[in-house]
VOBA-1610 file (N, C-alpha, C; in pm, whole numbers, padded with zeros to 5 digits, always signed):
BEGIN
Unk-02781-04903-04608Unk-02812-04859-04755Unk-02872-04952-04857Unk-02987-04898-04885Unk-03048-04944-04982Unk-03019-04892-05143Unk-03054-04977-05220Unk-03070-04915-05366Unk-03157-04990-05481Unk-03302-04889-05464Unk-03406-04909-05526Unk-03411-04897-05688Unk-03260-04849-05748Unk-03290-04868-05892Unk-03152-04896-05916Unk-03103-05002-05989Unk-03032-05017-06053Unk-03032-05112-06185Unk-02898-05099-06268Unk-02894-05165-06397Unk-02852-05273-06431Unk-02888-05388-06517Unk-02728-05518-06546Unk-02715-05513-06680Unk-02620-05604-06699Unk-02624-05678-06818Unk-02798-05625-06968Unk-02848-05673-06853Unk-02976-05714-06908Unk-03028-05566-06995Unk-02966-05467-06959Unk-03011-05298-07014Unk-02899-05271-07015Unk-02872-05122-06986Unk-02723-05077-07023Unk-02630-05077-06894Unk-02672-05184-06773Unk-02564-05162-06676Unk-02467-05259-06747Unk-02318-05261-06654Unk-02201-05332-06646Unk-02196-05503-06605Unk-02242-05511-06528Unk-02275-05632-06476Unk-02386-05738-06490Unk-02376-05873-06464Unk-02493-05955-06426Unk-02533-05905-06288Unk-02642-05981-06302Unk-02709-05936-06146Unk-02654-05999-06028Unk-02563-06120-06028Unk-02476-06170-05942Unk-02431-06106-05886Unk-02301-06062-06010Unk-02225-05999-05927Unk-02260-05849-05887Unk-02327-05791-05979Unk-02405-05610-05894Unk-02418-05671-05767Unk-02497-05753-05767Unk-02537-05808-05612Unk-02456-05815-05486Unk-02325-05910-05563Unk-02229-05909-05431Unk-02151-05808-05433Unk-02051-05719-05543Unk-02061-05568-05508Unk-02107-05491-05420Unk-02280-05508-05466Unk-02326-05446-05375Unk-02316-05395-05244Unk-02335-05551-05201Unk-02326-05592-05056Unk-02206-05562-04974Unk-02091-05601-05073Unk-01925-05547-04984Unk-01943-05431-05001Unk-02035-05350-05106Unk-02017-05212-05061Unk-02065-05113-04939Unk-02145-05204-04894Unk-02234-05207-04773Unk-02366-05199-04770Unk-02448-05221-04906Unk-02564-05228-04914Unk-02646-05329-04897Unk-02751-05313-04783Unk-02825-05463-04735Unk-02941-05465-04837Unk-02972-05426-04940Unk-03074-05440-05034Unk-03050-05360-05164Unk-03157-05431-05246Unk-03127-05362-05373Unk-03222-05460-05482Unk-03280-05313-05560Unk-03390-05372-05629Unk-03300-05409-05781Unk-03327-05504-05912Unk-03285-05433-06041Unk-03387-05438-06079Unk-03355-05317-06145Unk-03478-05235-06245Unk-03431-05205-06378Unk-03391-05304-06454Unk-03355-05274-06606Unk-03435-05206-06668Unk-03438-05152-06789Unk-03518-05030-06870Unk-03589-05160-06922Unk-03719-05133-06942Unk-03799-05200-07036Unk-03908-05124-07080Unk-03946-05214-07178Unk-04036-05188-07291Unk-04118-05299-07321Unk-04239-05252-07395Unk-04347-05333-07445Unk-04209-05454-07498Unk-04124-05427-07564Unk-04085-05555-07637Unk-03958-05676-07551Unk-03906-05635-07427Unk-03853-05686-07342Unk-03897-05713-07199Unk-04016-05675-07144Unk-04071-05697-07025Unk-04095-05847-06989Unk-04123-05900-07007Unk-04154-06043-06969Unk-03999-06124-06966Unk-03927-06089-07095Unk-03775-06137-07085Unk-03665-06071-06935Unk-03702-05959-06929Unk-03650-05966-06823Unk-03656-05990-06660Unk-03826-05978-06633Unk-03856-06019-06555Unk-03797-06164-06518Unk-03825-06205-06631Unk-03808-06398-06625Unk-03641-06409-06579Unk-03555-06329-06653Unk-03447-06386-06614Unk-03385-06312-06461Unk-03425-06245-06399Unk-03434-06205-06239Unk-03461-06285-06151Unk-03581-06419-06182Unk-03639-06489-06096Unk-03541-06528-05987Unk-03457-06643-06052Unk-03408-06715-05950Unk-03280-06675-05875Unk-03192-06558-05948Unk-03120-06427-05847Unk-03204-06429-05733Unk-03285-06354-05776Unk-03405-06264-05675Unk-03408-06395-05553Unk-03485-06464-05607Unk-03493-06610-05509Unk-03443-06660-05438Unk-03290-06669-05504Unk-03156-06790-05396Unk-03077-06677-05364Unk-03015-06603-05444Unk-02922-06517-05382Unk-02920-06440-05306Unk-02977-06397-05214Unk-03031-06374-05057Unk-02960-06471-04969Unk-02971-06549-04958Unk-02947-06686-04925Unk-02806-06692-04912Unk-02709-06668-04985Unk-02567-06661-04992Unk-02488-06521-04945Unk-02591-06419-05005Unk-02482-06311-05081Unk-02535-06152-04919Unk-02641-06216-04823Unk-02677-06138-04679Unk-02732-06061-04781Unk-02817-05999-04850Unk-02880-05885-04959Unk-02995-05897-04992Unk-03108-05831-04908Unk-03214-05822-04995Unk-03232-05799-05129Unk-03320-05846-05218Unk-03287-05849-05322Unk-03438-05859-05379Unk-03472-05704-05467Unk-03610-05713-05503Unk-03605-05703-05714Unk-03707-05800-05751Unk-03733-05861-05883Unk-03813-05712-05931Unk-03767-05656-06046Unk-03821-05475-06095Unk-03816-05462-06210Unk-03861-05337-06246Unk-03783-05264-06399Unk-03798-05124-06388Unk-03747-05051-06466Unk-03813-04943-06520Unk-03851-04931-06620Unk-03996-04847-06621Unk-04018-04872-06776Unk-03965-04742-06851Unk-03913-04724-06957Unk-03843-04624-06992Unk-03906-04570-07142Unk-03944-04462-07150Unk-03944-04381-07284Unk-04090-04439-07363Unk-04168-04520-07231Unk-04311-04600-07304Unk-04400-04468-07318Unk-04440-04469-07440Unk-04563-04363-07447Unk-04634-04363-07313Unk-04682-04234-07274Unk-04755-04225-07151Unk-04905-04279-07178Unk-04966-04248-07253Unk-05119-04319-07255Unk-05084-04498-07260Unk-04956-04526-07248Unk-04936-04700-07252Unk-04850-04753-07130Unk-04848-04609-07031Unk-04781-04662-06902Unk-04846-04730-06824Unk-04990-04699-06793Unk-05051-04762-06687Unk-05065-04911-06727Unk-05108-04941-06820Unk-05134-05113-06917Unk-04964-05137-06847Unk-04896-05079-06874Unk-04741-05146-06855Unk-04697-05168-06681Unk-04743-05093-06645Unk-04715-05111-06453Unk-04804-05212-06451Unk-04948-05245-06482Unk-04997-05362-06409Unk-04949-05469-06481Unk-04919-05490-06610Unk-04880-05580-06649Unk-04723-05641-06612Unk-04637-05530-06572Unk-04493-05580-06479Unk-04525-05632-06353Unk-04651-05578-06256Unk-04709-05692-06174Unk-04748-05777-06190Unk-04784-05818-06347Unk-04892-05958-06330Unk-04773-06032-06381Unk-04662-05954-06424Unk-04565-06081-06452Unk-04436-06129-06322Unk-04454-06018-06219Unk-04378-06085-06082Unk-04323-05974-06038Unk-04321-05833-06136Unk-04233-05726-06058Unk-04268-05711-05897Unk-04120-05710-05816Unk-04201-05670-05689Unk-04185-05507-05703Unk-04107-05429-05723Unk-04107-05320-05778Unk-04150-05235-05905Unk-04185-05159-05924Unk-04197-05068-06053Unk-04186-04967-06073Unk-04060-04883-06115Unk-04019-04769-06176Unk-04052-04720-06270Unk-04059-04591-06323Unk-04109-04531-06430Unk-03969-04426-06453Unk-03910-04430-06588Unk-03791-04297-06625Unk-03866-04182-06628Unk-03877-04065-06547Unk-03923-03973-06513Unk-03908-03857-06614Unk-03939-03760-06637Unk-03915-03659-06716Unk-03776-03571-06701Unk-03633-03671-06673Unk-03482-03600-06653Unk-03469-03507-06766Unk-03421-03394-06736Unk-03404-03285-06841Unk-03225-03293-06919Unk-03201-03392-06925Unk-03087-03492-06973Unk-03112-03568-07114Unk-03233-03567-07080Unk-03331-03712-07251Unk-03419-03654-07252Unk-03456-03665-07346Unk-03552-03637-07422Unk-03722-03744-07378Unk-03787-03732-07245Unk-03857-03800-07246Unk-03963-03755-07286Unk-04101-03792-07277Unk-04207-03741-07373Unk-04251-03692-07222Unk-04339-03561-07294Unk-04424-03489-07181Unk-04542-03562-07148Unk-04542-03556-07043Unk-04694-03618-06991Unk-04612-03737-06878Unk-04515-03802-06887Unk-04481-03918-06862Unk-04491-03924-06701Unk-04410-03809-06655Unk-04458-03828-06522Unk-04572-03809-06467Unk-04704-03769-06530Unk-04830-03772-06479Unk-04894-03942-06497Unk-04863-03957-06606Unk-04894-04108-06621Unk-04840-04211-06513Unk-04697-04211-06466Unk-04648-04236-06428Unk-04709-04289-06276Unk-04743-04155-06217Unk-04813-04118-06092Unk-04942-04169-06091Unk-04999-04166-06194Unk-05160-04146-06220Unk-05162-04294-06216Unk-05043-04407-06282Unk-05054-04531-06299Unk-05041-04585-06158Unk-05006-04541-06025Unk-04923-04583-05895Unk-04787-04661-05921Unk-04733-04605-05998Unk-04606-04643-06000Unk-04551-04647-05862Unk-04443-04726-05830Unk-04360-04717-05723Unk-04251-04649-05660Unk-04195-04623-05751Unk-04109-04476-05770Unk-04123-04426-05892Unk-04123-04307-05892Unk-04077-04181-06005Unk-03953-04173-06036Unk-03863-04216-06087Unk-03704-04197-06093Unk-03697-04077-06140Unk-03575-03991-06103Unk-03551-03865-06127Unk-03635-03805-06220Unk-03762-03711-06160Unk-03865-03662-06174Unk-03815-03506-06301Unk-03717-03466-06293Unk-03680-03320-06356Unk-03748-03216-06281Unk-03785-03147-06375Unk-03910-03049-06369Unk-04011-03060-06326Unk-04045-03165-06227Unk-04187-03179-06203Unk-04248-03078-06179Unk-04423-03084-06219Unk-04498-02976-06163Unk-04589-03006-06023Unk-04602-02869-05991Unk-04648-02906-05851Unk-04790-02950-05848Unk-04817-02942-05990Unk-05009-03089-05962Unk-04933-03241-05969Unk-04832-03245-06023Unk-04760-03363-06015Unk-04709-03447-05876Unk-04633-03365-05796Unk-04571-03364-05681Unk-04719-03364-05618Unk-04847-03328-05622Unk-04951-03325-05522Unk-04991-03439-05517Unk-05027-03457-05666Unk-05087-03636-05709Unk-04944-03723-05643Unk-04892-03711-05638Unk-04775-03790-05642Unk-04777-03835-05455Unk-04830-03749-05361Unk-04825-03711-05233Unk-04984-03807-05222Unk-05053-03750-05288Unk-05201-03820-05284Unk-05208-03988-05300Unk-05117-04035-05433Unk-05130-04177-05443Unk-04965-04237-05364Unk-04911-04164-05290Unk-04819-04257-05193Unk-04740-04275-05307Unk-04690-04213-05421Unk-04583-04277-05529Unk-04450-04180-05495Unk-04335-04260-05447Unk-04238-04207-05427Unk-04103-04167-05540Unk-04111-04033-05500Unk-04019-03927-05562Unk-03869-03916-05549Unk-03763-03975-05657Unk-03640-03985-05662Unk-03532-03870-05614Unk-03484-03867-05528Unk-03351-03816-05521Unk-03221-03904-05540Unk-03140-03834-05692Unk-03115-03915-05797Unk-02956-03907-05733Unk-02829-03993-05713Unk-02686-03942-05727Unk-02653-03947-05852Unk-02724-03989-05980Unk-02624-04010-06089Unk-02599-03851-06151Unk-02528-03879-06245Unk-02510-03708-06299Unk-02589-03675-06405Unk-02594-03565-06422Unk-02695-03505-06526Unk-02839-03516-06417Unk-02899-03639-06419Unk-03042-03672-06362Unk-03034-03580-06233Unk-02897-03542-06143Unk-02940-03523-06040Unk-02913-03353-06018Unk-02939-03305-06151Unk-02911-03157-06207Unk-03054-03086-06077Unk-03141-03132-06125Unk-03296-03123-06072Unk-03322-03176-05924Unk-03249-03229-05872Unk-03268-03264-05759Unk-03350-03211-05630Unk-03290-03047-05622Unk-03335-02945-05540Unk-03442-02897-05576Unk-03493-02931-05697Unk-03630-02887-05738Unk-03727-03013-05716Unk-03680-03094-05711Unk-03768-03201-05627Unk-03804-03204-05500Unk-03686-03189-05412Unk-03721-03176-05285Unk-03790-03039-05239Unk-03815-02973-05292Unk-03836-02814-05285Unk-04020-02876-05292Unk-04030-02931-05406Unk-04231-02984-05419Unk-04259-03090-05329Unk-04144-03181-05297Unk-04166-03255-05234Unk-04226-03212-05053Unk-04156-03106-05033Unk-04140-03089-04928Unk-04291-02990-04890Unk-04322-02914-05031Unk-04432-02812-05019Unk-04567-02892-05024Unk-04569-03043-05088Unk-04666-03110-05107Unk-04674-03220-05027Unk-04581-03287-04923Unk-04560-03366-04851Unk-04530-03488-04929Unk-04450-03487-05049Unk-04444-03640-05167Unk-04350-03717-05074Unk-04333-03844-05027Unk-04195-03875-04968Unk-04126-03919-05103Unk-04037-03936-05049Unk-03859-03939-05117Unk-03795-04057-05096Unk-03710-04088-05208Unk-03619-04198-05138Unk-03522-04163-05250Unk-03379-04202-05186Unk-03230-04162-05275Unk-03192-04286-05306Unk-03158-04340-05431Unk-03129-04422-05556Unk-03015-04341-05606Unk-02917-04495-05617Unk-02820-04443-05756Unk-02815-04461-05877Unk-02918-04510-05893Unk-02930-04588-06071Unk-02799-04622-06129Unk-02759-04699-06052Unk-02626-04813-06062Unk-02615-04834-06195Unk-02526-04818-06311Unk-02529-04873-06438Unk-02371-04969-06398Unk-02272-04957-06343Unk-02144-04974-06312Unk-02096-04979-06180Unk-01998-05037-06160Unk-01953-05071-06015Unk-01938-04935-05920Unk-01857-04833-05971Unk-01846-04705-05919Unk-01956-04635-05869Unk-02085-04687-05924Unk-02159-04631-05894Unk-02279-04625-05811Unk-02213-04741-05760Unk-02238-04817-05576Unk-02173-04721-05478Unk-02180-04580-05502Unk-02118-04477-05371Unk-02130-04575-05234Unk-02075-04450-05164Unk-02088-04519-05010Unk-02192-04411-04942Unk-02194-04463-04802Unk-02271-04415-04719Unk-02273-04230-04719Unk-02139-04267-04720Unk-02114-04080-04646Unk-02133-04018-04841Unk-02127-04056-04954Unk-02113-03971-05044Unk-02269-03955-05094Unk-02352-04067-05065Unk-02517-04073-05061Unk-02534-03904-04957Unk-02500-03912-04832Unk-02492-03812-04802Unk-02520-03721-04801Unk-02378-03668-04821Unk-02340-03528-04925Unk-02424-03484-05025Unk-02439-03596-05115Unk-02543-03549-05235Unk-02698-03498-05184Unk-02724-03595-05087Unk-02844-03531-05005Unk-02840-03430-04973Unk-02746-03358-04889Unk-02697-03218-04829Unk-02702-03114-04938Unk-02626-03167-05049Unk-02611-03106-05124Unk-02740-03031-05218Unk-02839-03140-05230Unk-02968-03094-05277Unk-03044-02993-05177Unk-03027-02994-05094Unk-03053-02923-04993Unk-03137-02989-04852Unk-03146-03090-04882Unk-03197-03197-04781Unk-03163-03155-04601Unk-03192-03150-04508Unk-03144-03163-04379Unk-03141-03282-04339Unk-03056-03301-04217Unk-03043-03476-04188Unk-03177-03527-04147Unk-03258-03428-04087Unk-03358-03549-04089Unk-03482-03567-04200Unk-03482-03537-04318Unk-03521-03559-04426Unk-03389-03660-04471Unk-03281-03635-04496Unk-03210-03728-04538Unk-03183-03896-04456Unk-03219-03862-04336Unk-03284-03998-04246Unk-03402-04087-04319Unk-03516-03964-04335Unk-03653-04018-04344Unk-03625-04080-04526Unk-03551-04016-04575Unk-03555-04034-04749Unk-03502-04198-04750Unk-03365-04240-04600Unk-03353-04385-04622Unk-03401-04463-04586Unk-03499-04394-04510Unk-03579-04478-04378Unk-03737-04536-04466Unk-03760-04468-04552Unk-03839-04495-04659Unk-03796-04599-04765Unk-03687-04600-04832Unk-03675-04703-04887Unk-03627-04800-04832Unk-03606-04824-04707Unk-03638-04954-04608Unk-03738-04997-04606Unk-03849-04888-04584Unk-03981-04965-04569Unk-04024-04977-04719Unk-03994-04954-04809Unk-04009-05002-04913Unk-04028-05185-04932Unk-03863-05191-04914Unk-03777-05254-04938Unk-03831-05401-04846Unk-03874-05372-04743Unk-03948-05427-04629Unk-04084-05512-04668Unk-04152-05402-04681Unk-04319-05439-04750Unk-04281-05503-04870Unk-04184-05509-05010Unk-04246-05557-05078Unk-04164-05692-05099Unk-04059-05715-05008Unk-04011-05867-05025Unk-04122-05923-04966Unk-04177-05888-04860Unk-04280-05950-04773Unk-04385-06006-04846Unk-04431-05885-04944Unk-04525-05927-05051Unk-04468-06049-05138Unk-04358-06047-05159Unk-04322-06127-05298Unk-04280-06270-05244Unk-04262-06247-05118Unk-04236-06395-05064Unk-04389-06498-05048Unk-04463-06377-04983Unk-04631-06445-04993Unk-04665-06478-05107Unk-04645-06417-05248Unk-04685-06408-05339Unk-04611-06580-05418Unk-04464-06607-05379Unk-04424-06740-05405Unk-04468-06861-05332Unk-04519-06796-05214Unk-04580-06933-05126Unk-04702-06976-05192Unk-04783-06883-05206Unk-04894-06895-05283Unk-04917-06970-05459Unk-04787-06952-05513Unk-04770-07025-05645Unk-04762-07161-05606
//
C-alpha cells in the first residue's frame, strides 16, 4: 500500500512526520507522501520542515517518503503559480484540495488544479465531464478517497474516470493513526465505490508508479544540489 495524501501536526493532523511514517510502515504501507495543507502563508515552512525526515528516515524505517503539499482553499486564479512555486521549493508531489461536497471549496478549483498540472486532484467531488477529460489529457490523477464525507462522491469520480480515461489513485487523506486503514479495508472501499478488481489493482499500481517516479526525481535533484 502507498498513501499519497497525509497530514501531520504541521497542518491538521495528529502526528509529527516521524511517527506518521513509523505507524504507516507498521500498518503495512511501503510508501507515504506528507501533504500538509498549505496556502501562501506556510508553503515554504511546510516544505522546509519535511526535508530531513524525507531524506533520512527511509534509511531506518524501510518506507519510501515524499515531500509534498496539498494546496487548500487557494483562490483558483492563484493555483497555477502556487503549484509552480511548490515545486521550486522542493515538493516531490503537489496535490490540490478538490471541490469536495462537504467543504466550501471555491468553484473552479478543480479546473485550475488540472490546468496547472498538479500531480493529484484530491477528492474532486462532483467533477465535471469536461474536467475529467482534461485530467486524462494532462495526466492529472483523480483521487478515490477512503475519508468519510469526501468519499460520498467516489462513485461519480470513478464513473467519469472510466468514461474519459482519467487515471485514479486510492488515498486515505490520513489525519490520525486510525486513518491508516488496512489493505482489506482499502479494497472494500474501492469495490464499494463501484471499482472492479482490475480497476482496484490498477489504481494501486498507479500509486506505486507515482512514488517510484517522483522519488527517483527527488533523489536526482538532491544529488544535483
